[in-house]
DRENVOKE-361055 format. One record per residue (C-alpha): residue number from 1; x, y, z. Coordinates in Angstrom, 3 decimals, always signed. Layout:
N
i:x:y:z
NUM:X:Y:Z
...
***
This chain:
410
i:x:y:z
1:+38.490:-33.122:+35.696
2:+41.050:-30.310:+35.744
3:+40.963:-28.371:+39.024
4:+39.646:-24.832:+38.839
5:+41.095:-21.766:+40.516
6:+38.177:-20.157:+42.350
7:+37.902:-16.950:+44.394
8:+35.098:-16.518:+46.929
9:+34.421:-13.000:+48.198
10:+32.912:-13.288:+51.685
11:+33.905:-15.383:+54.701
12:+30.538:-15.694:+56.481
13:+28.569:-18.946:+56.181
14:+27.750:-19.352:+52.487
15:+31.271:-18.716:+51.166
16:+33.057:-21.227:+53.433
17:+30.255:-23.774:+52.862
18:+30.947:-23.564:+49.131
19:+34.698:-23.694:+49.796
20:+34.127:-26.909:+51.785
21:+32.646:-28.726:+48.790
22:+34.943:-27.275:+46.129
23:+38.178:-27.914:+48.027
24:+37.176:-31.508:+48.733
25:+36.646:-32.125:+45.038
26:+40.132:-30.902:+44.183
27:+39.663:-27.253:+43.253
28:+42.016:-24.494:+44.394
29:+39.906:-22.142:+46.510
30:+40.712:-18.752:+48.012
31:+38.343:-16.918:+50.355
32:+38.791:-13.186:+50.935
33:+37.093:-11.489:+53.872
34:+37.097:-7.722:+54.341
35:+37.253:-7.976:+58.130
36:+40.789:-8.237:+59.574
37:+40.083:-11.572:+61.281
38:+37.522:-14.357:+61.251
39:+34.187:-12.618:+61.935
40:+32.948:-15.222:+64.390
41:+30.321:-12.959:+65.945
42:+26.661:-12.189:+65.410
43:+23.244:-13.175:+66.631
44:+21.415:-16.480:+66.784
45:+20.676:-18.245:+63.505
46:+19.326:-21.672:+62.673
47:+19.171:-24.491:+60.170
48:+15.910:-25.780:+58.780
49:+14.405:-28.024:+56.134
50:+16.800:-28.854:+53.278
51:+19.616:-27.015:+55.065
52:+19.736:-29.712:+57.744
53:+20.165:-32.385:+55.086
54:+23.020:-30.425:+53.468
55:+24.887:-30.270:+56.790
56:+24.320:-34.011:+57.209
57:+25.893:-34.609:+53.802
58:+28.825:-32.435:+54.837
59:+29.364:-34.692:+57.855
60:+29.146:-31.675:+60.187
61:+25.820:-32.302:+61.918
62:+27.419:-33.537:+65.137
63:+29.664:-30.468:+65.212
64:+26.583:-28.270:+64.913
65:+24.722:-30.267:+67.590
66:+27.615:-29.727:+69.998
67:+27.128:-25.954:+69.760
68:+23.338:-25.584:+69.635
69:+21.634:-23.030:+71.844
70:+19.403:-24.560:+74.538
71:+16.275:-22.704:+73.454
72:+13.136:-24.670:+74.283
73:+10.525:-22.639:+72.446
74:+8.938:-19.226:+71.963
75:+6.346:-17.453:+74.142
76:+4.206:-14.457:+73.213
77:+4.045:-12.324:+76.354
78:+2.024:-9.315:+77.477
79:+3.207:-6.199:+79.311
80:+3.086:-8.084:+82.636
81:+5.421:-10.772:+81.249
82:+2.597:-13.324:+81.221
83:+2.848:-15.930:+78.474
84:-0.276:-15.675:+76.331
85:+0.815:-18.401:+73.930
86:+3.822:-20.719:+73.838
87:+5.138:-22.674:+70.859
88:+7.666:-25.331:+71.796
89:+10.443:-26.616:+69.558
90:+9.538:-29.692:+67.529
91:+11.917:-32.360:+68.835
92:+9.856:-35.331:+67.668
93:+12.240:-36.058:+64.805
94:+9.310:-35.821:+62.372
95:+7.890:-32.968:+60.362
96:+9.017:-29.365:+60.087
97:+10.793:-27.173:+62.611
98:+8.690:-24.782:+64.683
99:+9.655:-21.158:+65.473
100:+12.559:-22.551:+67.524
101:+14.543:-24.941:+65.375
102:+16.212:-28.046:+66.716
103:+19.387:-26.500:+65.308
104:+19.583:-23.018:+66.826
105:+23.204:-21.862:+66.886
106:+25.125:-18.622:+67.311
107:+26.440:-17.308:+64.019
108:+30.000:-17.151:+65.369
109:+29.952:-20.824:+66.351
110:+28.779:-21.878:+62.897
111:+31.418:-19.702:+61.214
112:+34.119:-21.349:+63.351
113:+32.854:-24.838:+62.493
114:+33.091:-24.065:+58.785
115:+36.492:-22.426:+59.131
116:+37.929:-25.362:+61.081
117:+36.573:-27.789:+58.468
118:+38.189:-25.907:+55.568
119:+41.302:-24.063:+56.800
120:+43.713:-26.865:+55.841
121:+42.579:-26.962:+52.218
122:+41.341:-23.417:+51.580
123:+43.410:-20.237:+51.484
124:+41.853:-17.517:+53.643
125:+42.963:-13.890:+53.288
126:+41.568:-11.436:+55.829
127:+41.479:-7.656:+55.688
128:+40.947:-7.311:+51.930
129:+38.101:-7.547:+49.468
130:+37.484:-7.395:+45.730
131:+37.864:-3.822:+44.496
132:+37.064:-4.448:+40.827
133:+37.342:-7.130:+38.173
134:+37.320:-7.694:+34.415
135:+35.935:-10.770:+32.715
136:+37.430:-12.511:+29.698
137:+36.313:-15.603:+27.836
138:+38.592:-17.913:+29.810
139:+39.243:-16.059:+33.102
140:+38.382:-13.285:+35.551
141:+41.054:-10.741:+36.423
142:+40.483:-9.511:+39.975
143:+41.924:-6.378:+41.545
144:+41.962:-6.436:+45.336
145:+41.513:-3.561:+47.742
146:+45.184:-3.736:+48.769
147:+46.419:-3.148:+45.223
148:+47.184:-6.753:+44.289
149:+45.732:-8.467:+41.223
150:+45.267:-12.109:+40.238
151:+43.360:-14.229:+37.734
152:+40.783:-16.921:+38.479
153:+38.546:-19.302:+36.591
154:+35.533:-18.223:+38.646
155:+34.610:-15.399:+41.037
156:+31.855:-16.036:+43.596
157:+30.117:-13.118:+45.296
158:+29.115:-14.280:+48.774
159:+29.334:-10.758:+50.149
160:+25.890:-10.319:+51.679
161:+22.726:-8.429:+50.832
162:+24.681:-5.247:+50.059
163:+26.891:-7.157:+47.594
164:+29.276:-5.100:+45.490
165:+29.807:-8.119:+43.223
166:+26.071:-8.142:+42.458
167:+26.101:-4.444:+41.665
168:+28.944:-4.980:+39.192
169:+27.183:-7.709:+37.170
170:+23.618:-6.389:+37.085
171:+22.579:-4.915:+33.720
172:+22.427:-1.089:+33.757
173:+18.636:-1.060:+33.340
174:+17.970:-3.626:+36.101
175:+15.314:-2.753:+38.680
176:+16.412:-2.281:+42.275
177:+17.180:-5.760:+43.705
178:+15.639:-4.981:+47.111
179:+12.059:-5.882:+47.915
180:+11.383:-3.647:+50.888
181:+9.187:-4.919:+53.718
182:+8.697:-1.632:+55.534
183:+10.400:-3.179:+58.564
184:+13.586:-2.174:+60.427
185:+15.452:-4.166:+63.034
186:+18.218:-3.651:+65.584
187:+19.727:-6.251:+67.863
188:+22.115:-6.100:+70.784
189:+23.421:-8.219:+73.645
190:+22.499:-7.207:+77.206
191:+23.280:-8.811:+80.603
192:+21.033:-11.752:+81.427
193:+18.804:-11.482:+84.501
194:+16.454:-13.795:+86.385
195:+13.644:-12.551:+84.152
196:+15.258:-14.359:+81.201
197:+15.059:-18.083:+80.499
198:+15.590:-20.656:+77.768
199:+12.252:-19.665:+76.277
200:+12.430:-16.970:+73.616
201:+9.960:-14.182:+74.443
202:+8.224:-11.887:+71.996
203:+6.251:-8.778:+72.894
204:+3.998:-6.573:+70.773
205:+3.511:-2.886:+71.462
206:+1.507:-0.205:+69.689
207:+2.642:+1.689:+66.585
208:+4.089:-1.417:+64.948
209:+6.707:-2.047:+67.631
210:+7.888:-5.556:+68.411
211:+10.544:-6.758:+70.876
212:+12.055:-10.201:+71.157
213:+14.594:-11.531:+73.648
214:+16.374:-14.873:+73.763
215:+19.290:-16.089:+75.907
216:+22.137:-18.060:+74.395
217:+24.276:-18.514:+77.533
218:+24.212:-17.914:+81.285
219:+25.451:-14.330:+81.010
220:+23.908:-12.746:+77.935
221:+20.508:-12.141:+76.385
222:+19.920:-11.066:+72.802
223:+17.405:-8.269:+72.340
224:+15.745:-7.463:+69.020
225:+13.921:-4.171:+68.448
226:+11.684:-4.401:+65.377
227:+9.715:-1.551:+63.855
228:+7.093:-1.740:+61.107
229:+7.267:+1.629:+59.365
230:+7.600:+2.237:+55.640
231:+8.620:+5.909:+55.819
232:+11.384:+6.513:+53.276
233:+13.387:+8.762:+55.607
234:+14.119:+5.742:+57.840
235:+16.241:+4.110:+55.138
236:+19.249:+6.194:+56.133
237:+19.206:+5.017:+59.773
238:+21.277:+1.818:+59.234
239:+24.019:+3.972:+57.642
240:+24.102:+6.573:+60.413
241:+26.788:+6.588:+63.160
242:+26.128:+3.890:+65.775
243:+25.364:+6.359:+68.563
244:+22.799:+8.038:+66.353
245:+21.249:+4.666:+65.568
246:+20.983:+3.849:+69.263
247:+19.342:+7.208:+69.952
248:+16.816:+6.505:+67.197
249:+15.830:+3.121:+68.671
250:+15.736:+4.435:+72.230
251:+13.367:+7.232:+71.194
252:+11.123:+5.002:+69.073
253:+10.707:+2.390:+71.834
254:+10.442:+4.773:+74.760
255:+7.313:+3.887:+76.766
256:+6.661:+0.660:+74.857
257:+6.141:-1.262:+78.098
258:+7.277:-4.694:+79.315
259:+11.078:-4.705:+79.924
260:+11.797:-2.004:+77.368
261:+13.549:+0.372:+79.792
262:+16.008:-2.364:+80.778
263:+16.660:-3.284:+77.162
264:+17.215:+0.324:+76.099
265:+19.741:+0.871:+78.889
266:+21.529:-2.339:+77.897
267:+21.568:-1.268:+74.248
268:+23.165:+2.072:+75.118
269:+26.003:+0.349:+77.012
270:+26.774:-2.582:+74.724
271:+29.333:-2.704:+71.925
272:+27.521:-5.660:+70.343
273:+24.910:-3.776:+68.323
274:+23.654:-4.010:+64.747
275:+20.901:-2.262:+62.799
276:+19.424:-3.033:+59.379
277:+16.467:-2.561:+57.075
278:+14.663:-5.858:+56.512
279:+14.651:-6.645:+52.796
280:+14.583:-9.482:+50.340
281:+17.090:-9.577:+47.485
282:+15.310:-10.434:+44.256
283:+17.051:-10.355:+40.909
284:+16.881:-12.268:+37.633
285:+20.686:-12.063:+37.408
286:+22.538:-14.599:+39.561
287:+25.547:-14.865:+37.263
288:+27.322:-13.262:+34.349
289:+29.933:-15.190:+32.391
290:+32.408:-16.302:+35.100
291:+30.993:-14.401:+38.065
292:+28.196:-15.870:+40.210
293:+26.251:-14.852:+43.326
294:+25.681:-17.011:+46.397
295:+23.388:-16.676:+49.421
296:+22.211:-13.240:+50.557
297:+24.110:-11.572:+47.708
298:+21.781:-13.190:+45.185
299:+18.641:-14.220:+47.032
300:+18.417:-13.016:+50.627
301:+14.983:-14.211:+51.846
302:+15.000:-11.708:+54.787
303:+15.886:-12.408:+58.438
304:+12.274:-13.115:+59.420
305:+11.908:-15.949:+56.937
306:+14.255:-18.010:+59.173
307:+15.648:-19.444:+55.929
308:+18.679:-17.241:+55.247
309:+21.299:-19.657:+56.583
310:+19.542:-22.621:+55.003
311:+19.407:-20.825:+51.638
312:+23.168:-20.194:+51.804
313:+23.976:-23.822:+52.595
314:+21.611:-25.202:+49.964
315:+22.890:-22.702:+47.394
316:+26.512:-23.639:+48.142
317:+25.718:-27.332:+47.737
318:+23.895:-26.869:+44.427
319:+26.529:-24.504:+43.015
320:+29.355:-26.890:+43.930
321:+27.424:-29.825:+42.472
322:+26.813:-28.085:+39.152
323:+30.410:-26.841:+38.930
324:+31.683:-30.388:+39.350
325:+29.247:-31.732:+36.769
326:+30.292:-29.153:+34.166
327:+33.712:-27.923:+35.239
328:+34.817:-27.573:+31.619
329:+31.766:-25.493:+30.722
330:+31.244:-22.962:+33.513
331:+28.528:-20.953:+31.696
332:+26.469:-24.152:+31.512
333:+27.224:-24.975:+35.165
334:+26.034:-21.553:+36.297
335:+22.911:-21.745:+34.119
336:+22.082:-25.126:+35.686
337:+22.672:-23.682:+39.167
338:+20.118:-20.964:+38.428
339:+17.614:-23.399:+36.912
340:+17.932:-25.924:+39.734
341:+17.933:-23.586:+42.737
342:+15.504:-20.846:+41.696
343:+12.281:-22.818:+42.436
344:+13.517:-23.332:+46.014
345:+14.399:-19.656:+46.421
346:+11.064:-18.562:+44.943
347:+9.281:-20.716:+47.506
348:+11.117:-19.440:+50.589
349:+10.783:-15.831:+49.480
350:+7.074:-16.222:+48.730
351:+6.402:-17.562:+52.239
352:+7.364:-14.239:+53.840
353:+5.958:-11.781:+51.313
354:+2.790:-10.971:+53.271
355:+4.263:-11.277:+56.778
356:+4.812:-7.572:+57.334
357:+1.198:-6.878:+56.337
358:-0.448:-9.253:+58.827
359:+2.048:-9.618:+61.658
360:+2.255:-6.053:+62.965
361:-0.836:-4.768:+64.795
362:-0.679:-1.008:+65.268
363:-3.234:-0.562:+68.068
364:-3.880:-2.098:+71.478
365:-7.086:-3.598:+70.110
366:-5.137:-5.236:+67.302
367:-2.649:-6.626:+69.830
368:-5.480:-8.010:+71.981
369:-6.973:-9.748:+68.949
370:-3.552:-11.125:+68.023
371:-3.091:-12.480:+71.569
372:-6.540:-14.111:+71.526
373:-5.956:-15.828:+68.193
374:-2.479:-17.031:+69.241
375:-3.817:-18.258:+72.584
376:-6.628:-20.252:+70.935
377:-4.261:-21.705:+68.339
378:-1.881:-22.947:+71.038
379:-4.767:-24.244:+73.193
380:-5.869:-26.328:+70.211
381:-2.217:-27.362:+69.608
382:-2.391:-26.099:+66.036
383:+1.303:-25.026:+65.793
384:+2.400:-28.410:+67.137
385:+0.180:-30.306:+64.700
386:+1.323:-28.162:+61.772
387:+4.966:-28.817:+62.608
388:+4.536:-32.562:+63.113
389:+2.517:-33.174:+59.967
390:+4.224:-30.731:+57.609
391:+6.910:-31.958:+55.256
392:+10.481:-31.273:+56.299
393:+11.232:-30.104:+52.775
394:+10.103:-26.580:+51.949
395:+7.680:-26.544:+49.030
396:+8.333:-30.187:+48.227
397:+11.594:-29.172:+46.512
398:+13.955:-32.135:+46.510
399:+17.618:-31.600:+47.291
400:+19.551:-32.842:+44.241
401:+21.984:-35.735:+44.469
402:+25.533:-35.042:+43.366
403:+27.516:-38.317:+43.555
404:+30.841:-36.463:+43.201
405:+30.142:-34.501:+46.383
406:+28.780:-37.499:+48.286
407:+31.886:-39.554:+47.655
408:+34.110:-36.914:+49.228
409:+32.233:-37.046:+52.555
410:+31.974:-40.826:+52.949
***
């Protein structure tokens, strides 16, 4: 097998996970990241289902375990901070993960693990991105944002849900790739207080407002403001100046109750703040000739599916496996990647499609009913039983075996 020269645009989780497999099977891999340094920041993410098995096959599970967040479970609380229902993490070693996965980890820690595992064999270039590219039968000519150009056998777009690579390969008459949920989210880090613990807390307020807080260390607590509102004029908020975004969230959550005043004050002071519209990325086009999409760029399942990181790791594994099976016929490799992975992606995206319609009570009566149902479910141990007796694999989709990849990690 002749080694391929491969460019990956995006240095988050999916891109370096793909670089891990490709570099270990002898390919020449370059990763470009538009940020000037390793972007080892971000909120809490997790691994679930088939994603855990992929990390096992990478030989990195112990590295991940060493950095997991000590979150014990999730409690639904009322305005007096009383837990109405609590769902603990499933640590039985059997069945599916609950709301809190056994493998909760800060995004920055996972990015560093991947970088450390690949930096000797993969060329990383920070502070640039792909400006444009042209495809030919036997190569892709890439023009970078700093004026340089180079040719590659394959270009991988792992550049997130707003992917410019995706935009460049979609047919002109393609429908918009975003499935909108009518939900917006902002998160920030605030100082931890005695009111916080290793239990994630979620709080419902009227008008489709939802707040969640979870602590990842002794000093900081993550706060998530979530708003169910499908008004089109809100779509510009994530692109507004940060101070304007903060003002928007402060105004929307004013008077929401619980610890909202504390969280709003913390949000105003912090530099660690991010805002986004919650969407799924759905497109029939995952590749074109010698350009292919990976992770959120091609099939973001939305943050609330809890499967975004897993989808990136599984996608990287399948793409690397198919490339190594058909390295001399990349169009066939990419077609097989699409055919093999799409049933898994369809399943994880389907699981969240109705969430925004049933999970956001607008009135105090709706919240009271939600609390009652959650309380009864936990009293009857239904979440625990579901987790223990559900299959670890989402949708029964089996992770493929790629002997070429397995040999490199033994």
